[in-house]
MIMARNU-680087 format. One record per residue: x, y, z of N, C-alpha, C in turn; residue number from 1. Coordinates in Angstrom, 3 decimals. Atoms other than C-alpha are relative to their C-alpha. Example, Ala and Ser with C-alpha at 12.3 -4.5 7.8 and 13.67 -1.06 7.14 Angstrom:
<torkes>
TORKE     n_px     n_py     n_pz    ca_px    ca_py    ca_pz     c_px     c_py     c_pz   i
TORKE    0.890   -1.190    0.000   12.300   -4.500    7.800    0.900    1.200    0.000   1
TORKE   -0.820   -1.190   -0.060   13.670   -1.060    7.140   -0.770    1.090    0.730   2
</torkes>
This chain:
<torkes>
TORKE     n_px     n_py     n_pz    ca_px    ca_py    ca_pz     c_px     c_py     c_pz   i
TORKE   -0.846    0.756    0.948  -54.904  -41.014   20.136    1.164    0.985   -0.631   1
TORKE   -0.960   -0.699    0.444  -51.578  -39.619   19.138    0.256   -0.275   -1.640   2
TORKE   -0.231    0.216    1.471  -50.954  -38.979   15.415    1.439   -0.722   -0.488   3
TORKE   -1.117    0.636    0.234  -48.307  -41.483   13.884    1.087    0.942   -0.471   4
TORKE   -1.254   -0.612    0.750  -44.865  -40.466   12.902   -0.010    0.329   -1.502   5
TORKE   -0.200    0.122    1.690  -44.351  -39.306    9.137    1.117   -0.860   -0.402   6
TORKE   -0.858    0.588    0.491  -42.767  -41.600    7.326    1.094    0.569   -1.028   7
TORKE   -0.864   -0.524    1.155  -39.363  -40.966    5.197   -0.019   -1.024   -1.106   8
TORKE   -0.039    1.097    0.873  -39.499  -43.069    1.974    1.039    0.488   -1.321   9
TORKE   -0.550   -0.196    1.084  -37.470  -43.205   -1.203   -0.667   -0.781   -1.128  10
TORKE    1.024    0.274    0.978  -40.369  -44.750   -3.275   -1.106   -0.240    0.645  11
TORKE    1.659    0.155   -0.417  -44.030  -45.153   -3.028   -0.344   -1.232   -1.081  12
TORKE    0.791    1.212    0.741  -45.855  -48.290   -4.063   -1.624   -0.377    0.404  13
TORKE    1.249    0.452   -0.260  -49.554  -49.255   -4.134   -0.206   -1.022    0.973  14
TORKE    0.131    1.043   -1.082  -49.010  -52.110   -1.900    0.200    0.749    1.460  15
TORKE   -0.231   -0.612   -1.479  -48.296  -49.877    1.044   -1.475    0.503    0.748  16
TORKE    1.391   -0.235   -0.431  -52.123  -48.901    1.110   -1.045   -1.301   -0.189  17
TORKE    1.187    0.939   -0.046  -55.171  -51.087    1.750   -1.150    0.484   -1.077  18
TORKE    1.194   -0.461    1.061  -57.676  -50.950   -1.245   -1.250   -0.379    0.391  19
TORKE    0.006   -1.580    0.614  -59.775  -49.071   -1.697    0.576    0.761    0.984  20
TORKE   -0.562   -0.912   -0.572  -57.945  -46.081   -0.693   -0.079    1.280   -0.576  21
TORKE   -0.485   -1.121    0.837  -57.662  -42.617   -1.511    1.300    0.425    0.446  22
TORKE   -1.592   -0.485   -0.331  -54.341  -41.066   -1.528    0.191    1.499   -0.534  23
TORKE   -0.110   -1.563    0.799  -53.509  -37.310   -2.150    1.771    0.084   -0.261  24
TORKE   -1.515   -0.416    0.206  -50.054  -36.557   -3.535    0.310    1.430   -0.476  25
TORKE    0.043   -1.359    0.281  -48.817  -33.030   -3.418    1.808    0.222    0.151  26
TORKE   -1.070   -0.277   -0.124  -45.149  -31.658   -4.063    0.581    0.875    1.012  27
TORKE   -0.332   -0.754   -1.279  -43.355  -30.082   -1.002    1.535    0.217   -0.243  28
TORKE   -1.549   -0.572   -0.081  -39.983  -28.031   -0.640    0.557   -0.694    1.049  29
TORKE   -0.807    0.591   -1.019  -37.167  -29.076    1.431   -0.174    0.640    1.257  30
TORKE    0.410   -0.571   -1.022  -38.093  -26.743    3.873   -1.020   -0.340    0.668  31
TORKE    1.229    0.664   -0.364  -41.445  -27.916    4.186   -0.015   -1.498    0.746  32
TORKE   -0.523    1.222   -0.287  -39.896  -31.289    4.700    0.348    0.105    1.339  33
TORKE   -0.744   -0.329   -1.564  -37.815  -30.129    7.476   -1.080    0.247    1.031  34
TORKE    0.965   -0.301   -0.818  -40.966  -28.667    9.092   -0.924   -1.299    0.388  35
TORKE    1.023    1.391   -0.025  -42.943  -31.979    8.589    0.671   -1.253    0.747  36
TORKE   -1.130    1.308   -0.978  -40.020  -34.484   10.330    0.288    0.984    1.068  37
TORKE   -0.648   -0.649   -1.271  -39.168  -31.655   13.068   -0.193   -0.639    0.998  38
TORKE    0.192    0.492   -1.172  -40.980  -33.564   15.698    0.190   -1.453    0.035  39
TORKE   -0.510    1.489    0.042  -39.520  -37.097   14.562   -0.742   -0.465   -1.462  40
TORKE    0.208    0.781    1.341  -39.958  -39.302   11.495    0.731   -1.383    0.468  41
TORKE   -0.451    1.424   -0.023  -39.626  -42.924   10.642    0.530   -0.177   -1.022  42
TORKE   -0.743    0.216    1.474  -37.012  -43.762    8.060   -0.569   -1.525   -0.473  43
TORKE    0.147    1.245    0.392  -37.908  -46.538    5.668    0.811    0.524   -1.418  44
TORKE   -0.918   -0.278    0.763  -35.021  -45.426    3.575    1.095   -1.038   -0.133  45
TORKE   -0.921    1.133    0.292  -33.213  -48.577    2.020    1.357    0.049   -0.426  46
TORKE   -1.049   -0.143    0.482  -30.189  -47.500    0.939    1.167    1.125    0.627  47
TORKE   -0.490   -0.845   -0.940  -27.231  -46.143    2.552    0.602    1.358   -0.739  48
TORKE   -0.594   -1.145    0.634  -25.974  -43.750   -0.155   -1.629    1.436    0.142  49
TORKE    0.944   -1.259   -0.346  -29.683  -42.121   -0.112   -0.328    0.317    1.501  50
TORKE    0.052   -0.422   -1.519  -29.867  -42.157    3.738    0.990    1.296    0.044  51
TORKE   -1.134   -0.885   -0.211  -26.657  -40.184    3.663   -0.468    1.467   -0.740  52
TORKE    0.291   -1.353    0.703  -27.684  -37.668    1.301   -1.068    0.496    0.527  53
TORKE    1.238   -0.419   -0.805  -30.983  -37.144    2.899    0.201    0.575    1.358  54
TORKE   -0.962   -0.389   -1.388  -28.842  -36.870    6.199    0.393    1.450   -0.301  55
TORKE   -0.576   -1.110    0.313  -27.161  -33.935    4.626   -0.853    1.159   -0.405  56
TORKE    1.273   -1.463    0.556  -30.320  -31.964    2.939   -0.634    0.079    0.985  57
TORKE    1.293   -0.191   -0.975  -32.464  -32.445    5.818    0.662    0.568    1.319  58
TORKE   -0.674   -0.355   -1.092  -29.852  -31.811    8.514   -0.449   -0.795    1.443  59
TORKE    0.472    0.902   -1.041  -31.114  -34.747   10.672    0.857   -1.380   -0.544  60
TORKE   -0.507    1.184    0.412  -29.631  -38.311   10.762   -1.150   -0.996   -0.624  61
TORKE    1.174    1.159    0.616  -31.764  -40.655    8.326    0.778   -1.535    0.128  62
TORKE   -0.585    1.438   -0.014  -30.978  -44.247    9.242   -0.466   -0.800   -1.033  63
TORKE    0.271    0.748    0.723  -30.981  -46.877    7.037   -1.010   -1.034    0.298  64
TORKE    1.111    0.827   -0.537  -34.164  -49.148    7.380   -0.815   -0.481   -1.114  65
TORKE    0.293    0.722    1.021  -35.205  -51.609    5.040   -1.538   -0.743    0.389  66
TORKE    1.233    0.270   -0.541  -38.674  -51.928    6.313   -0.954   -0.191   -1.113  67
TORKE    1.018   -0.309    0.737  -42.024  -52.846    4.919   -0.930    1.157    0.624  68
TORKE    0.855   -1.163   -0.063  -44.286  -50.103    4.588   -1.525   -0.298    0.231  69
TORKE    1.529   -0.104    0.032  -48.108  -49.950    5.580   -0.563    1.015    0.665  70
TORKE    0.739   -1.016   -0.540  -49.913  -46.883    5.549   -1.351    0.050    0.091  71
TORKE    1.576    0.141   -0.747  -53.107  -46.310    7.504   -0.525    1.523   -0.245  72
TORKE    0.753   -1.092    0.365  -55.747  -43.580    7.078    0.490    1.239    0.982  73
TORKE   -0.361   -1.293   -0.388  -54.502  -39.876    7.908    1.461   -0.273    0.413  74
TORKE   -1.475   -0.067   -0.315  -50.748  -41.127    7.984    0.547    0.743   -1.245  75
TORKE   -0.753   -0.922    0.874  -48.255  -38.951    6.203    1.218   -0.766   -0.285  76
TORKE   -1.229    0.361    0.525  -45.300  -40.154    4.027    0.698    1.175   -0.866  77
TORKE   -0.788   -1.087    1.062  -42.621  -37.819    2.416    0.814   -1.008   -0.881  78
TORKE   -0.817    1.043    0.773  -41.118  -39.844   -0.521    0.966    1.038   -0.548  79
TORKE   -0.767   -0.888    0.773  -38.003  -38.503   -2.171    0.217   -0.610   -1.169  80
TORKE    0.000    0.541    1.248  -38.328  -39.328   -5.814    0.940    0.554   -0.874  81
TORKE   -0.326   -0.467    1.066  -36.106  -38.998   -8.588   -0.726   -0.119   -1.227  82
TORKE    0.860   -0.266    1.371  -38.016  -37.772  -11.887    0.996   -0.340   -0.932  83
TORKE   -0.329    0.761    1.337  -36.020  -39.869  -14.349    0.597   -1.458    0.365  84
TORKE   -0.518    1.527   -0.113  -34.706  -43.452  -14.654    1.745   -0.153   -0.371  85
TORKE   -1.578   -0.100    0.322  -30.929  -44.126  -14.131    0.422   -1.095   -0.500  86
TORKE   -0.333    1.189    0.305  -29.021  -46.440  -15.968    0.336   -1.278    0.944  87
TORKE   -0.174    1.041   -0.994  -28.633  -49.955  -14.663    1.411   -0.206    0.545  88
TORKE   -1.083    0.069   -0.879  -26.433  -50.041  -11.890    0.622    1.515    0.425  89
TORKE   -0.625   -1.621   -0.277  -25.762  -46.094  -11.820   -0.328    0.363    1.487  90
TORKE    0.308   -0.549   -1.429  -25.178  -44.650   -8.238    0.539    1.355   -0.029  91
TORKE   -0.190   -1.589    0.152  -25.193  -41.098   -7.992    0.629    0.519    1.599  92
TORKE   -0.625   -0.664   -1.569  -23.138  -38.952   -5.200   -0.896    0.845    0.408  93
TORKE    0.761   -1.115   -1.021  -24.755  -36.545   -2.735    0.007    1.217   -0.991  94
TORKE    0.030   -1.313    0.737  -23.555  -33.726   -5.053   -0.796   -0.301   -1.228  95
TORKE    0.843    0.278    1.251  -25.311  -35.344   -8.273   -1.258    0.279    0.437  96
TORKE    1.143   -0.147   -0.821  -28.498  -35.757   -6.022   -0.433    1.366    0.089  97
TORKE    0.048   -1.332   -0.426  -28.263  -32.117   -5.112   -0.357    0.604   -1.166  98
TORKE    0.357   -0.555    1.258  -28.123  -31.153   -8.368   -1.141   -0.209   -0.730  99
TORKE    1.815    0.699    0.505  -31.149  -33.168   -9.829   -0.965    0.621    0.806 100
TORKE    1.252   -0.718   -0.792  -33.181  -31.597   -6.939    0.014    1.320   -0.239 101
TORKE    0.025   -1.136    0.313  -32.085  -28.164   -7.836   -0.623    0.318   -1.512 102
TORKE    0.704   -0.101    1.510  -32.957  -28.856  -11.561   -1.537   -0.558   -0.046 103
TORKE    1.366    0.689    0.123  -36.279  -30.400  -10.599   -0.086   -1.492   -0.524 104
TORKE   -0.506    1.337    0.302  -35.135  -33.718  -11.460   -0.235   -0.924    0.898 105
TORKE    0.176    0.659   -1.053  -35.654  -35.089   -8.040   -0.924    0.859    0.737 106
TORKE    0.993   -0.786   -0.775  -38.633  -34.000   -5.618   -0.225   -0.851    0.945 107
TORKE    0.896    0.678   -1.151  -40.224  -34.491   -2.262   -1.551   -0.046   -0.225 108
TORKE    1.612   -0.158   -0.067  -43.829  -35.453   -2.445   -0.426   -0.631    1.292 109
TORKE    0.648    0.070   -1.426  -45.860  -35.426    0.709   -1.289   -0.970   -0.588 110
TORKE    1.084    0.670    0.288  -48.266  -38.344    0.505   -0.968   -0.411    1.017 111
TORKE    0.986   -0.024   -1.297  -51.474  -38.538    2.514   -0.896   -1.007   -0.214 112
TORKE    1.220    0.984    0.225  -53.893  -41.429    2.876   -1.089    0.680    0.681 113
TORKE    1.220   -0.344   -0.610  -57.094  -39.946    3.172   -1.257   -0.704    0.477 114
TORKE    1.006    0.951   -0.379  -59.406  -42.860    3.479    0.385   -1.392   -0.374 115
</torkes>
C-alpha cells in the first residue's frame, strides 16, 4: 500500500484526527518542508494570500483548497502557523509573512499521526 501524500495546512484542529490518537508535533525548517513535499502534496490551504505566500516560499504552486481534513495513522501534515494573533480583519502581505518567519513568529510544524 502506498504512503499517502503529505498535506499542507495553515491550521491544525483536534477534529482532524479520530480520538483517541497519538500525534507528534515537531518544528521543521523551510528546507525540510521542501524535501517533505518534493514528491507531491495535497493542499488544504483555504486562503488565496496564504497559498500565494507559500507558493513563493516553497517554490511550488500551492493551490487554494478549502477541504475538510481527516488525518489517518501514519499520515503527515505540514502546518504553516503564525505564532501570534492578528488584529481582527488584518491581512498580511507576503513580505510581512516572510519577516514573521525570519523572526520566528511564524513556523512550519510537521504533524504525524502515530496511532
